C-alpha positions as CSV (number, residue, x, y, z in Angstrom):
1,M,97.8,85.6,100.7
2,A,98.2,89.8,100.5
3,E,99.9,91.5,98.0
4,F,102.5,94.2,98.6
5,F,105.1,96.5,97.0
6,L,107.8,98.2,98.9
7,G,108.9,102.2,97.9
8,I,109.8,105.5,98.8
9,T,107.1,108.1,99.7
10,L,107.8,111.9,98.9
11,P,107.9,114.7,101.5
12,A,104.0,116.7,101.7
13,D,105.2,119.5,99.1
14,F,106.9,117.5,96.5
15,E,104.1,115.1,96.8
16,E,101.2,117.7,96.7
17,E,103.4,118.9,93.5
18,V,103.4,115.3,91.9
19,E,100.0,114.8,92.7
20,D,98.6,117.8,91.0
21,F,100.1,116.4,87.4
22,R,99.0,112.6,88.4
23,R,95.1,114.0,89.0
24,R,95.2,116.0,85.7
25,F,96.7,113.3,83.7
26,A,94.1,110.5,85.6
27,A,96.9,108.4,87.0
28,P,96.2,105.5,89.6
29,K,95.0,106.9,92.6
30,T,98.6,105.2,94.6
31,A,100.3,107.8,96.3
32,P,102.9,109.5,94.5
33,H,106.5,107.4,95.3
34,I,109.7,105.6,94.1
35,T,109.1,101.9,93.5
36,L,111.7,100.0,95.3
37,I,110.2,96.3,94.8
38,P,107.1,96.0,92.6
39,P,104.4,93.7,93.8
40,F,104.6,90.8,95.0
41,N,102.5,88.1,96.6
42,W,103.2,87.6,100.6
43,P,102.0,84.3,102.0
44,G,103.1,85.3,105.6
45,T,101.9,87.6,108.3
46,D,102.2,91.3,108.1
47,L,104.6,91.7,111.2
48,E,106.7,88.3,109.9
49,L,106.9,90.9,106.3
50,E,108.1,93.9,108.6
51,Q,110.8,92.1,110.2
52,I,112.1,90.7,107.0
53,I,111.9,94.6,105.5
54,S,113.7,95.8,108.8
55,A,116.6,93.0,108.7
56,S,117.3,93.5,105.0
57,I,117.7,97.5,105.5
58,Q,119.6,97.2,108.8
59,G,122.5,99.5,108.8
60,T,121.4,101.4,106.0
61,S,121.6,105.2,106.7
62,P,119.2,107.7,105.6
63,F,120.6,109.1,102.4
64,V,119.3,112.0,99.7
65,V,117.3,111.2,97.0
66,K,117.9,113.3,93.8
67,A,114.9,113.8,91.3
68,R,115.5,116.0,88.0
69,G,113.8,116.4,85.0
70,I,111.2,114.7,83.0
71,G,111.6,111.0,81.5
72,R,109.6,108.4,79.7
73,F,109.1,105.0,78.7
74,G,108.1,104.7,75.2
75,R,104.7,106.6,74.7
76,R,102.9,104.7,77.3
77,V,104.4,106.5,80.4
78,I,105.5,109.7,81.5
79,Y,107.5,110.0,84.7
80,I,109.8,112.1,86.8
81,N,113.6,111.1,86.7
82,V,115.3,109.6,89.8
83,E,119.2,109.9,89.9
84,P,120.3,106.0,90.6
85,S,122.7,107.1,93.7
86,E,125.1,104.1,95.3
87,E,122.9,104.2,98.3
88,L,119.5,104.1,96.5
89,L,121.0,100.8,94.5
90,S,122.4,99.5,97.8
91,L,118.9,100.1,99.5
92,Y,117.1,98.0,96.1
93,E,119.7,95.5,96.3
94,K,119.1,94.8,99.9
95,L,115.4,94.6,100.1
96,E,115.7,92.2,96.6
97,S,118.0,90.1,98.5
98,G,115.9,89.7,101.5
99,L,112.7,89.0,99.9
100,E,114.7,86.5,97.4
101,N,116.0,84.8,100.6
102,Q,112.3,84.2,101.1
103,D,111.5,82.5,97.8
104,I,109.8,85.9,96.8
105,A,110.7,86.9,93.3
106,A,110.5,90.6,93.2
107,T,111.6,91.6,89.9
108,D,111.2,90.8,86.3
109,Q,114.8,89.6,85.6
110,D,114.2,91.0,82.4
111,R,114.3,94.4,83.3
112,S,117.1,96.7,84.8
113,Y,115.8,98.4,88.2
114,H,115.0,102.3,87.0
115,P,114.0,104.5,89.7
116,H,111.1,106.9,88.9
117,I,108.0,109.0,90.0
118,T,105.5,108.3,87.6
119,L,103.4,111.2,86.5
120,A,101.0,109.4,83.9
121,T,100.7,105.7,82.8
122,R,98.8,103.7,80.2
123,L,98.4,106.5,77.9
124,S,97.1,106.5,74.2
125,P,99.2,108.0,71.9
126,G,96.9,111.3,71.9
127,E,97.3,111.3,75.8
128,F,100.8,111.3,75.5
129,N,101.4,113.8,72.9
130,L,98.9,116.2,74.7
131,Y,100.4,115.4,78.7
132,M,104.0,115.9,77.1
133,E,102.8,119.4,75.8
134,E,101.5,120.1,79.5
135,L,104.9,119.4,80.9
136,K,107.3,121.5,78.2
137,D,107.4,124.1,80.9
138,Y,107.7,121.7,83.9
139,N,111.4,120.8,84.9
140,P,111.4,119.1,88.4
141,S,114.7,119.4,90.6
142,R,114.0,118.0,94.0
143,E,116.5,116.6,96.9
144,F,114.8,115.0,99.8
145,L,116.1,112.8,102.3
146,C,114.6,109.3,102.6
147,Q,114.5,108.2,106.0
148,Q,112.2,105.0,105.7
149,V,110.8,102.1,103.2
150,A,107.1,102.2,102.9
151,L,105.3,98.9,102.5
152,F,102.0,99.6,100.5
153,K,99.8,96.7,100.5
154,M,96.4,96.2,98.0
155,E,93.1,96.8,100.2
156,V,90.0,95.0,98.4
157,R,86.8,96.1,98.9
158,D,83.8,94.5,96.8
159,R,85.5,94.8,93.4
160,R,87.5,98.2,94.7
161,R,91.5,97.5,94.4
162,R,93.7,100.2,95.7
163,W,97.2,100.6,97.2
164,L,97.4,101.6,100.7
165,I,100.4,102.7,102.9
166,F,100.5,100.0,105.6
167,K,103.7,100.4,107.5
168,Q,106.8,103.1,107.1
169,V,109.8,101.0,108.0
170,P,112.7,103.6,109.3
171,L,116.1,103.4,108.1
172,K,118.6,103.5,110.9
């Protein structure tokens, strides 16, 4: 059984900008992204999962994603806000429904979907204050075209675990 999650990757120039902060803040080494469906275990084949994702998003056209400003979850996570547009929420709902039809519980039912791009996570109070000070003059405002859904797969080698982009499933 493999572990996956679904997300939207960023254009190269925006990814580089975000990654610069993430490295300074010792964020996880996963490629910068917007999570659509958090990690889940998949008992079938990789190809079966890819086909379910493709079927779930069938008829979804590429759409503009808007990222603006800095936000936070308490004092433990700092992120770039992502506008929860109608198109983004529809994509999320289609994927969630497609996985639920396969008896995969994709989300924590107690949390509503809040799209964002993580800059720093698992912060101590001191780190939070320091990083917020470093970000005081950073006011991101970016728009880009979402043309695909990234399928991330957990790679395990010895004791090392890391998320890698396994496949990009295009929107049509």
